[in-house]
Every structure is written in structure tokens, then in C-alpha cells.
N, C-alpha and C positions, 0 to 999 in steps of 0.2 A: 504493500499500500504506499503510496505517495504521501509526502506530508509538506504542508507550508507552516512555517514559525510565523507567529505572529503574535504582536503586543496589543495589548488592550488596557487603557490608562482611563481612570476617573478623576476629576477634580474635585474636591470638597471645599467649600467656603461656605461659612456661616450655616453649617448642619445641613447644606443642600448639596447634591451632585450636579455637575455638568454633564448632559448629554447631548448630542449632536446628530441632527438629521444630515443623512448621506445625500449629495446633490444628484442631479440626474446626469450629470458629467462623470460620474465615476463608472468603471467598469461592472462592477456587481453591487448588488445590496441597495440599488438605487430608491431615495424615499423613506428609507427605513432608519430608525434612530439606533444610535450605537455610542460605544465610548470612543475614546481618541485611539485609532488603530493606526497599525501599518506593520507592513512585512519586513521581516527581519533579514537584513543582507549580509550573505555569505556566513562568515564566523561573527559577526558583530554581538556584541554585548545585550542583551534583551534589555537592560535599564537604559543604555546609551541609546537605543533605538527609541524608547519611550519618549525621553526629552526631545529628542530630534523632531518627533510627531506632533508632542505639545507645541512646540514653538512653531513649527510649519502649518499647523491646522488652527490653532486658538492664537498663535502669536506672544505665549506667556514665555519669557525667557527662563533659564534654568535658576537663576538667582532669585525668582520670584515663587518657587515652588518647595515644598518639603517631602520627602517621600515618608509616607506613614506605614505603608505595608506592601511587600511584593509577595503574592502566594505561589503555590506549587504550579506550575504548568498544568493546563486543562487540555484534554485532546478530545476533538469534536469532529465528527462526519460532516464533510462538506456537503451541504446541500445542494451544491452546483455540480459536482463530479463524482462520479462513480469510483471506488477505490482511492479515494482521496481523502485525507484528514488534514484539520487545523491543528497545530500545536500552539496554542493560547497562552503567552506569558502576562498575567493581570498585576497591575499596579495601580495602588490609590495614593493621590498627592494631596497635599492641602494647599491652599493659596489664599490670601489676605485680600478679598474684594477685588478680584482680577478684572481687566479688562480685556473683552474676547473680541479678537479680530478674525473673523473664518476667511479661510481661503476657498478657492475654487470645490474643494472636496465636499464642502457640507454647505447647506442651505439655510440653515437656522439651528439654533440652540435654545435649551432651556435649563432652569437649575431647578432641581426636582427634589422632594423627599424621597428617600428610599422607597418606601411602600407604595408611591405614585408610579413606579417603574411598568409595572404590570398594566396601566392604561395605555402604553405606547406600543406601537408595533416596531418591534426590534429586530436587529439582526439576531440569528440563531443563537442560544446558548448565554445572551448577554445576561440575564438575571442569574445564571449559573456562575458565570465569572464575577459577578458583582458579590453574590454572597460567599465567594470563597474570600473575600477582603476584607469582611465585616464580622 
């Protein structure tokens, strides 16, 4: 089975979590709500990739976030491809009243309470990823 390594990060501020709505311009999961995600390139450290994705997707620099928790990787079957799985590396960061500047990969964002996530149409297994961090 083939696998793709992915980071998924959540940012917490004032007891709420940031979720992003994937734009119509991305290849996959268009219009679904997600954390801040990206593919890990080659032998890159997952934490390094998480920080890069946070800056690219929401404009928050590394000095404005604090790592709260890194959870064990989670394996999830890809809903798009047979015999393919995602290896997801989850991270939870905290930021104090950050300013969000979305790039082209996302079209909207929300600050939500944890129990509100179920009200959103999300990428597969997002709740599972989040609950491993809480």
C-alpha cells in the first residue's frame, strides 16, 4: 500500500480553534473544512513542515506560535485512491489573537469551539486527528 505523509495543525486562541475551508483551486477536498495541512517533502521533519504550512496558509510566523502538543501519527485510508493511505502527523499550537491572512489554498476560516466541529463538512477523519491532540 502506498502512503503520503501529511501534517495537520490546529491553532488555538482564546479557547477556540481555527479551521479553514479549502478553496476551489486546490486539487483535492474542495470546499471541505480542515486544519492547516500539507504534504511532508522527502525526509523533512513533520514539525518543520507544520510551521511552514502555517505561515504559507494563514500568514502566522513561527515566533507567534507555541507548540502545545504533537500527537502520534494516524493512518487513514485515502478516500480518493485505492490501496493508498495518509500518514497524518497532528500538531496543536497556540497563538495570542493572531491575524489570519489566507492564501489561495483556502477560501474562508472560522474560530470554533471543539464541540462545534461536527457541524462542519470536513476532510476525512479531521475529528479523529483533533481528538488525538486534546
